[in-house]
C-alpha positions in Angstrom: -126.9 -196.6 -127.2 -126.7 -194.7 -123.6 -123.6 -193.1 -124.6 -125.0 -191.1 -128.3 -127.8 -190.4 -124.9 -125.2 -189.6 -122.9 -123.2 -186.7 -125.6 -126.7 -185.8 -127.0 -127.4 -182.9 -124.7 -122.8 -181.7 -125.3 -123.5 -182.1 -129.7 -126.3 -180.8 -129.5 -125.7 -177.3 -126.7 -122.0 -176.3 -126.7 -120.9 -178.5 -129.4 -122.8 -177.4 -131.9 -122.1 -173.4 -131.2 -118.6 -174.0 -131.5 -118.9 -175.8 -135.2 -121.7 -172.4 -136.1 -118.1 -169.7 -134.4 -115.7 -172.1 -136.4 -118.2 -171.8 -139.6 -118.6 -168.6 -139.8 -114.6 -167.5 -139.1 -114.1 -169.1 -141.6 -116.4 -167.9 -144.4 -116.1 -164.2 -143.1 -111.8 -164.7 -143.5 -113.1 -166.4 -146.7 -116.0 -162.7 -147.7 -112.1 -160.8 -145.9 -109.9 -162.3 -148.2 -111.7 -163.0 -151.3 -113.9 -160.1 -152.4 -112.7 -157.5 -149.2 -109.2 -157.4 -149.1 -109.0 -157.1 -153.1 -111.7 -154.3 -153.4 -109.4 -151.9 -150.8 -105.8 -152.5 -152.2 -107.7 -151.3 -155.6 -109.1 -148.2 -153.3 -105.8 -147.6 -152.3 -103.8 -147.9 -155.6 -106.2 -145.8 -157.4 -106.0 -143.4 -154.4 -102.1 -143.9 -154.1 -102.4 -143.5 -158.5 -104.8 -139.3 -157.5 -101.5 -138.3 -155.4 -98.8 -138.0 -157.8 -101.1 -136.8 -160.1 -101.7 -134.3 -158.1 -98.2 -133.9 -157.3 -97.5 -133.2 -160.6 -98.9 -130.9 -160.5 -98.2 -129.2 -157.4 -95.0 -129.3 -159.1 -95.5 -127.6 -162.0 -97.5 -125.1 -160.8 -94.4 -124.6 -158.0 -92.5 -124.1 -160.4 -94.8 -121.7 -162.0 -95.1 -120.0 -158.8 -90.8 -119.6 -158.2 -90.7 -117.9 -162.5 -93.8 -115.5 -162.2 -91.3 -114.5 -158.5 -88.4 -114.2 -160.3 -90.1 -111.4 -163.1 -91.4 -110.1 -160.2 -88.4 -109.0 -158.4 -85.7 -108.5 -161.2 -89.1 -105.8 -162.4 -89.0 -104.4 -159.3 -85.6 -104.0 -158.8 -84.9 -102.2 -162.2 -87.6 -99.4 -161.0 -85.7 -99.2 -158.0 -82.2 -99.0 -159.5 -81.3 -95.4 -159.2 -81.8 -93.4 -162.4 -78.6 -92.4 -164.0 -77.1 -88.1 -163.1 -76.6 -86.5 -166.5 -74.4 -84.4 -166.5 -75.2 -80.7 -166.9 -73.4 -78.8 -169.2 
């Protein structure tokens, strides 16, 4: 019994503090692995899907802009081409 009364202050103070810290750490780990990481995975996946759709839209817009630029260039070349000379006769 005397040994228990000698160990009691250590078990009630630092020993229980270490146990509480371990339990809080384990609870934090479980919270992260069970709740937060799946939420992050879903959010990142949704974000990457959004970026893929944005890239597809960007590619289509890029092709349309290139086609418009080529059309404008062709029209400018045609307008600036020297007019054929008509022989006076």
